[in-house]
Steps between C-alpha positions, in 0.01 A plus 500: 500500500787261539289209400394678172856581428611135556235343291555748221870422485433133511266528191763711322765240582274230367464687178880540480535119559265433206661750271843366581392139438355601169821671391712189608311298236732659230890513506470854360319625807595252774754728666251783534248250622728401781538864591128553519453198710777611729342838555177329586661269753693785662183712526300225663769434748549861586142575561453196721695688767200741522273216646381598847639297793768341289724307735855369472620783282863430580478135397317601182754759401793253589336230279469743215859613533633136522285394207601793283863435563480134406293575184739779400796268544347204317377711219853628423665161550272256337539464119227417245578128513410499874173697470260203480623347829483841662147539395411165658682609816336840527158352407548260794566793730176653383312168588670503839396859570136410417516186713660699788208758491253217527705343784489810698117526455441132589738524804259765649250200551736317725630795704467461873207733607667541840815643341286714275317637794811583688656693206168686440480606864861585515472751213172622622289423187246243656430132508442291199454119529320434167712256304261417215534583133226531239475199271572702190821643658600160610455356153693781341777457753519121440504541120780754530702282732435179292591648171776717627664201675473282181649786297782557739628142543438417141670812369805429726531157356459635147782747578730214613421308170559796283821577699602129435518435864240224446529343160300182523124458495362280785230240449370237730191263518156662555652839463186684397291337772758588760510866360115506536522360851718798622270745331196335668682498845559880461131568410371279781744656753368850399145393552568341836693815603194719445321306775794420718768774519788266565866585425557147397235520224655829396841333453351200329318731251810686404730203488274304278458809260880538477558131442229497228679778322821300496334176400330647191842647391744217548366281211515778240789504259696786365313539172171562696634724766427828331129402485502423875674827591215689298251300710664587835503871399130473432446332844694770681287764341189311610641482846566866519146583369356284771703680764380832345133407555594391861674824576257716299805624301394614143859509365557138597174382361542660160876435480448124607216457265703643202793281583290192543298547182798579281707223662222235424479636138884470473478145645237415237699633219828334607321169559353527154846571365635190674182298411418453864179545694470658834360173640800314378722763654346439844372145511719275271861405477716730285817470325779268613853521379618220271853480663649472145784704360566635169646247260835554323353390174419854366647736253702800617632805319745777583359853543711631213369247254154578602560871437627434157165329411322801606657694208292291260151512642191725462289418816598429856306446823662543838347295793624621830474307823622489853858424384515841338388661827762319698774607269359851477549470126193707395712800377728289303212314344350826390836613360516183296140563382582851405790395275262255326246772456753729350561227242132492398423178689161461644548470878229410770486375853263219609387507869334210665244599774712336773849560355736560788351450852215744504252661240661781313863413605627496152308805395656706784854384422464581124338842583807554737721434204310755276343247274191674326171348578421467137765218481358292792213257427301278726486124440150503339602777258823345367462122552385447125807682367770278623476272193583793270791617711861420382654498847355484849737600781407357834684689782464294836153390443417138560163370614298752294662372174489127585312293230435228769215707614308418191564129468629337822215420734750392767674843495444730795427783256267298271213715372683835564491730201838571369672718252530311166883547481544150357311617183773742417732424202816515725525527877773643717476422869727696731530314820735535799536117561346158443251511795134467498237773487313636798231233466768233523429328168712442202450727197454300167564818311870457562499170303333655195720477185437870439624599851861606578586548858738790589637446850603779722387804697245679287657834530841364388351297218307795362794736539714256288221488239498884484879508471487247210222699326692831524824342367303383198356841401 
């Protein structure tokens, strides 16, 4: 009876995961999607306590309490600008959990039978000296351990890069061959471990897996980091699914499969948006920073002067980026847009697929500010309209509007589809300073004769523009 209840709840939880994920695909329903998924997770965790002969209850409850406190604290403390690196960090923890489950199963193979016998006799259950594992279970454990370890170490390094704790990409001779060597060592160590249950082989396997995750992450530059994080999310899901098969846990199998498939789809979509391929993501060198700084030979403008020009236009497109998120300027941007709408000006928002530091970053911020979805357009739906737009206002975006991606083959972002901001009749770029974008390359848009740079915190700049417009009513 207990088994029936457990399996039934697991299936219901899996359905809730899928429904929640589906609702997260739209900003309108994303919040309720999170609620549906949370109910599914809570149900599956709760029903797990019904498993017969479940051990270490005190440790399990303690882990749940500690994890919940940490998650609650971080959820309240971390702002939207820090969400991408927190996703990388938490995804890494998921990979570590999957690797840990596999490690426990593999360690059973090298447990000392004498110790096991003593414990068995001591508690009066019997004697068990069998230390073998079916080949299928072993393969599943190795897959979960390998993928989980790679996702763990790679995600932690991605977190450090997004947190600006590690800003440079690292390249060295024969890099891809050395990466492959560590992967090969991990696989060979796993095969050898199946025949010789050695603690040394166990350690070599996990060390090689962790190092491989680091090595495939260190050469990847900032512009490509969102693609890599999506890939690591998919790998974590795959590891969880493997553990689900290993433990005969339906909820883990379905949830891991859903996360893995959706993660790989997201990786593919983001790679396409960046004009990358999955093979280039894993097996070739990626972006390197140019080390250049923004030249002084550009045109600048005061926020008040820019606002006055807005009195004499009919069409405007806002292009938000990470700088808007940092300044928390989305409410002010929508206030400015609302003033222009009241004056009969055609207002739209253009969103690049990888604007910000994760997919949907800008959509969430604009939705938070109350911007109606009818005013928000994806790159492919609005890119041909820039040439007919009087003013394009870029707010903290950089790499996604850089024309070098079309023409400069030496650029780190060459080939990446961009928003055609440079086609606009006049361009205002609100930028906090004269630094480089996240990809570390100089933006030729800033030298365009149609471009005027408005330096300052985005929130303050837009507030000044609003003030000027209201004073000219």
